[in-house]
Each structure stands twice: as structure tokens, then as C-alpha cells.
N, C-alpha and C positions, 0 to 999 in steps of 0.2 A: 343235311342228313336226308331230307325228303327226296332230294335228287338222286340218291343212291338206291331208292326202292324201285323194284320192277312193278309193272302193271299187275302182275299176279299177286305180289305181296300187298299192294294197295287194295286190291279187291278183297283179299283175305282179311286184312286189317279192318276194312269197312264192314264186312260181314260179321266179324267178331264183335265190333262195337255195337252193331245193331242187335246182335244176339244178347249182349250184356244189357242193353237198354230194355229189351223186351222182358228179359228175366227179372230185372229189378222192378219194372212196372207191375209184373204179376205178383211179386213178393209184397210190394207196397199195397196192392189191392187186398191180398190175404190179410195183411196186418191191420188194415182199416176195418175189414169185416170182423176180425177178432176183437178189435178195440170196441166196436159198436156192441158186440155181444157182451163183453165184460162190463161196459157201462150200463147195459140193461140189467145184468145181474146185480150190479152195485145198487141200482135203484130199488130192486126187490129186497135186497139185504137191508137197506136203510128202512124200508117200510116194516120189515119183520122186527128190526131192533126197536123201532118206535112202539110197535104193538107190545113187545116184551117189556119195555120200560113202563108202559101204561099198566100192564098186569102186575108188575112188581110194585108199583106205587099203590095200586088198589090193595094188594096184600099188606103193604105197610100200614095203610089206613085201617084195614080190618084188625090187624094185630094191635094197633094203638088204641082203637075203640074197645077191644076186648080187655086190654090192660086197664083202661080207665073205668069201664063199667064193672069189671069183675065177672062178667058172664059171657058165654060164647055168642057170637053174632051169627046171622043167617049166612052160611057160606054158599048157598045155592045161587046167590046173585052173580057169581062169576060165570 
């Protein structure tokens, strides 16, 4: 089959293959940068969730102490 291709067709085919390679390389670069950005946001989200869990646990403790003592606790400590 390759012997039936003219020089012009071979040059065009080579150019098209190089174009596809360059385009795919650019797309991979974009995806890598987006993935890095999402991983950074994921780390920030994990930190925020940890802080939220800590605050909820503190509230649970305050409510439990209030239930045991029968009087309100100092809520300014949050």
C-alpha cells in the first residue's frame, strides 16, 4: 500500500501526523495543569472540612456539658 502513495501524499500524511502529535501534546499539558489546580483545591477543601469537624465536635461537647450541668456554658470560647 505504501508504494501506491505519491511524494505529495506522504508529505501531507507526515504533516498531519505531526499536527496531531503537537495538538495532543498541548491538550495533555492543559489537562496536567488543570489536574494540579484541582489537587490544590482538594487540599484546601480537606483542611476546611477538618476545621468544620473540629468546630462541630466542640459544639457537641458544649451541648453535652450543658446537659450534664443544667446551666449554660460560656459560649464566647468559640
